[in-house]
C-alpha positions in Angstrom: -0.1 0.0 0.0 1.3 3.5 -0.9 2.2 5.3 2.2 0.8 8.9 2.8 4.2 10.3 2.6 5.0 8.5 -0.8 1.6 9.7 -2.2 2.2 13.3 -1.2 5.8 13.2 -2.6 4.5 11.8 -6.0 1.6 14.4 -6.1 4.1 17.3 -5.7 6.5 16.0 -8.2 3.6 15.5 -10.7 2.4 18.9 -10.3 5.9 20.4 -10.8 6.4 18.3 -13.9 3.5 20.1 -15.6 5.6 23.2 -16.3 2.9 25.1 -18.3 0.1 24.5 -16.0 -1.9 27.3 -14.4 -0.6 26.0 -11.1 3.0 26.8 -11.9 2.0 30.1 -13.5 0.3 31.2 -10.4 2.9 29.9 -8.0 5.7 31.9 -9.7 3.9 35.0 -10.8 4.8 36.8 -7.7 8.4 35.7 -7.9 8.6 37.0 -11.5 7.3 40.5 -10.5 9.7 40.6 -7.6 12.6 40.4 -10.0 11.3 43.4 -12.2 13.2 46.5 -13.0 13.5 49.3 -10.4 10.0 50.4 -9.1 8.2 52.6 -9.1 8.3 54.2 -12.5 6.3 56.7 -14.6 6.4 57.5 -18.3 4.7 60.2 -20.3 4.5 61.3 -23.9 6.6 64.3 -24.9 8.9 66.4 -22.5 6.3 66.4 -19.7 8.9 66.2 -16.9 6.8 68.4 -14.6 4.0 65.8 -15.0 6.3 62.9 -14.3 7.7 64.7 -11.4 4.1 65.2 -9.9 3.4 61.5 -10.5 6.7 60.5 -8.9 5.9 62.6 -5.9 3.0 60.2 -5.3 4.8 57.0 -6.2 7.9 57.4 -4.1 5.9 57.7 -0.9 4.2 54.3 -1.7 1.3 56.0 -3.4 -1.1 54.3 -5.8 -0.4 54.4 -9.4 -3.9 55.7 -10.2 -3.3 58.8 -7.9 0.0 59.3 -9.7 -1.2 59.4 -13.2 -4.1 61.7 -12.1 -1.7 64.1 -10.4 0.6 64.1 -13.5 -2.1 64.8 -16.0 -3.4 67.7 -14.0 -0.1 69.5 -14.5 -0.5 70.3 -18.3 -4.2 70.6 -17.8 -3.6 73.7 -15.7 -0.8 75.2 -17.7 -2.1 78.1 -19.9 1.2 77.8 -22.0 0.3 74.3 -23.1 -1.9 74.8 -26.2 -2.8 71.2 -26.6 -4.3 70.3 -23.2 -6.8 71.8 -20.8 -6.6 75.4 -19.9 -4.8 77.2 -22.8 -5.7 74.6 -25.3 -6.6 75.8 -28.8 -10.3 76.0 -29.5 -12.3 74.3 -32.2 -13.1 76.3 -35.4 -16.0 77.9 -33.7 -14.0 79.2 -30.8 -14.8 76.7 -28.1 -12.3 74.9 -26.0 -13.6 71.3 -25.7 -11.6 68.6 -23.7 -11.3 64.8 -23.6 -9.7 62.5 -21.1 -9.8 58.9 -19.9 -8.2 57.1 -16.8 -7.8 53.4 -16.1 -6.9 51.6 -12.8 -5.2 48.3 -11.8 -8.6 46.5 -11.7 -9.4 47.3 -15.3 -12.0 49.9 -14.3 -12.1 53.0 -16.5 -13.7 56.4 -16.7 -13.9 58.9 -19.6 -15.2 62.4 -20.6 -15.6 63.7 -24.1 -16.5 67.2 -25.5 -16.4 68.6 -22.0 -16.4 72.4 -21.8 -15.5 74.9 -19.0 -13.8 72.4 -16.6 -10.0 72.8 -16.2 -9.3 69.2 -15.1 -11.2 66.6 -17.3 -8.8 63.9 -16.0 -10.4 64.2 -12.5 -13.9 64.3 -13.8 -13.1 61.1 -15.8 -12.0 59.5 -12.5 -15.2 60.5 -10.8 -17.1 58.8 -13.7 -15.2 55.7 -13.0 -15.6 55.7 -9.3 -19.1 57.2 -8.8 -21.1 56.2 -11.8 -22.2 52.8 -13.4 -20.8 54.2 -16.6 -17.5 54.5 -18.4 -18.0 57.6 -20.5 -20.0 60.8 -20.1 -20.1 63.5 -22.9 -20.9 67.1 -23.6 -23.7 68.7 -21.5 -24.1 65.6 -19.5 -20.3 65.4 -18.6 -20.5 69.1 -17.6 -23.6 68.6 -15.5 -21.9 65.7 -13.8 -18.8 67.8 -13.1 -20.7 70.7 -11.7 -22.7 68.3 -9.4 -19.4 66.9 -8.2 -18.2 70.3 -7.2 -15.9 71.2 -10.1 -15.8 75.0 -10.9 -16.8 76.4 -14.2 -14.0 78.2 -15.9 -13.3 80.2 -19.0 -10.6 78.0 -20.7 -10.0 80.2 -23.7 -6.8 82.2 -23.0 -5.7 85.3 -24.9 -3.0 83.4 -26.6 -5.4 80.7 -27.9 -8.0 83.3 -28.9 -5.4 85.2 -31.0 -4.3 82.0 -32.7 -7.8 81.2 -33.5 -8.5 84.6 -35.0 -5.3 84.3 -37.1 -6.4 80.7 -38.2 -9.8 82.1 -39.3 -8.2 84.2 -42.1 -7.7 81.2 -44.3 -9.4 78.5 -42.2 -7.0 75.9 -43.4 -7.0 72.6 -41.3 -3.5 71.1 -41.7 -2.3 69.2 -38.6 1.5 69.5 -38.3 3.7 66.6 -37.2 5.3 67.2 -33.9 4.2 70.8 -33.8 6.2 72.5 -30.9 7.1 68.9 -29.8 4.0 68.5 -27.6 0.5 67.3 -28.0 -1.9 65.2 -26.0 -0.3 63.9 -22.8 -0.5 60.1 -22.1 1.0 59.0 -18.8 1.5 55.6 -17.3 2.7 54.5 -13.8 3.7 51.3 -12.1 3.9 51.7 -8.4 5.8 49.8 -5.7 2.9 47.4 -5.2 3.0 46.5 -8.8 -0.3 48.3 -9.5 -0.4 49.8 -13.0 -2.6 52.7 -14.2 -2.8 55.1 -17.2 -4.4 58.4 -18.1 -4.7 60.5 -21.2 -5.9 64.1 -21.5 -6.2 66.6 -24.4 -7.9 69.6 -26.0 -7.9 67.8 -29.3 -6.8 69.0 -32.6 -6.6 72.8 -32.9 -9.5 74.3 -34.9 -11.2 70.9 -35.3 -14.8 70.6 -36.4 -17.3 71.3 -33.5 -18.0 68.1 -31.9 -14.9 66.1 -33.1 -13.5 63.6 -30.6 -10.3 61.9 -31.1 -8.6 58.9 -29.5 -7.7 60.3 -26.1 -10.8 59.5 -24.3 -11.4 56.2 -25.9 -10.2 53.1 -23.9 -8.0 51.0 -26.0 -7.2 53.8 -28.6 -5.6 56.7 -26.6 -4.7 54.5 -23.6 -5.1 51.0 -22.2 -3.8 49.4 -19.0 -4.0 45.7 -18.0 -2.5 44.9 -14.6 -1.6 41.4 -15.8 0.5 42.6 -18.8 1.3 46.4 -18.9 0.0 49.6 -20.4 0.3 51.8 -23.4 -0.5 55.5 -24.2 -0.1 57.5 -27.3 0.0 60.9 -28.9 -0.6 61.9 -32.6 -3.4 61.8 -35.1 -6.4 60.5 -33.2 -8.2 59.4 -36.3 -5.6 56.7 -37.0 -5.8 55.4 -33.5 -9.5 55.3 -33.5 -9.4 53.1 -36.6 -6.8 50.8 -35.1 -7.3 50.7 -31.3 -3.5 51.1 -31.2 -2.9 51.1 -27.5 -5.0 47.9 -27.1 -2.9 46.3 -29.9 0.4 47.2 -28.1 -0.8 45.6 -24.9 -2.0 42.5 -26.7 1.4 42.2 -28.3 2.9 42.2 -24.7 0.4 39.6 -23.7 1.8 37.4 -26.4 5.3 37.9 -24.8 6.7 40.8 -26.6 9.0 43.3 -24.8 7.4 46.8 -24.6 9.7 48.2 -27.2 9.0 45.4 -29.7 5.2 45.7 -29.0 5.3 49.3 -29.9 7.3 48.7 -33.0 5.1 45.9 -34.3 2.0 48.0 -33.8 3.5 51.0 -35.6 4.5 48.8 -38.5 0.9 47.4 -38.8 -0.6 51.0 -38.7 1.8 52.1 -41.5 1.0 49.0 -43.6 -2.7 49.6 -43.1 -2.7 53.4 -43.8 0.5 54.2 -45.8 -0.6 57.5 -47.4 -2.1 58.9 -44.1 1.0 57.9 -42.3 3.2 59.7 -44.6 2.1 63.0 -43.3 0.9 62.3 -39.8 2.5 61.2 -36.6 1.6 58.6 -34.0 3.9 57.8 -31.0 3.5 55.2 -28.3 4.9 55.0 -24.8 4.7 51.6 -23.2 5.4 49.8 -19.8 5.1 46.3 -18.7 4.5 44.8 -15.3 8.3 43.9 -15.0 9.1 47.7 -15.1 10.5 47.7 -18.6 9.4 50.4 -21.1 9.5 51.2 -24.7 8.6 54.1 -27.2 8.2 54.1 -30.9 6.7 56.5 -33.5 5.9 56.8 -37.1 8.2 59.7 -37.8 11.3 61.1 -36.1 10.7 64.0 -33.5 8.7 62.1 -30.9 10.1 62.1 -27.4 9.1 61.0 -23.9 9.8 61.6 -20.2 10.8 58.6 -18.0 11.1 58.9 -14.2 12.8 55.8 -12.8 15.7 55.0 -10.6 15.4 58.5 -9.1 16.1 60.2 -12.5 13.5 62.2 -14.5 14.9 62.3 -18.1 13.7 62.9 -21.6 14.6 60.5 -24.3 14.2 60.6 -28.1 12.1 57.8 -29.5 13.2 55.7 -32.5 10.8 55.8 -35.5 9.5 53.7 -38.5 10.6 56.5 -41.0 14.0 57.8 -40.5 15.4 61.3 -41.1 
């Protein structure tokens, strides 16, 4: 008769022999994460070091990644000199500043606002949508009504600089987006905290002088940003119409799910986008920033000129991204 000790021994050895079983994957998932790169970390599109600093201030005191990305996104939202995000953002062709934003936490919960007017911090309204409503997205007047009910103040977002630019644009009324204009655009920001919680945020005033009612990729989960705590996260900047057609950030994360390094995942996705829309991509930019749950990062763009801020290992630095098309 098999002894209890022998039975237990054989059972354990049998379980260990099934190297690809869910049992083994679960048993070592925590170990794999413990060997990750230095945590915490935060990455953002463009030279948004003030945003990554604000996020780092949350992260280095054991704060939550969700709080970090919200804090980071609020920095350009309140900057009147940033003409592509929040207060100071260029208006649509009718002179209205309309804002879009989304946020996503480590549980896969998400909140979004589109076509929001008069509120300086759409990222915080998006978080309230996520946490206080049964919905993912609120738009237009409904989003504004919700924001006011939540205590957000109504603000005139059209600065003198933005108004002057709009008046100048109206002379010819030509809608011609420029690649890497002033080397800034939508901010996408991703964070991984010391507890391996991942989160992402994206906020923008959209394309300058867009048609009234136009919404880009930034508030759309999977297009402008996507986060999955089992895999990683991606955020982007560039022509929203391309990303809406491809759900680019979701594609990047799915590449990582299949085992790709963040850099390789971004490169593969950009290559697919260029192959799908070669003519559009000749004159328009898309750039991704990517992190995975191991603390690795990547960035890649269609055209040269895209850069990103990375705060990791106590250093807040800006890097130039590689690109599909070369100089």
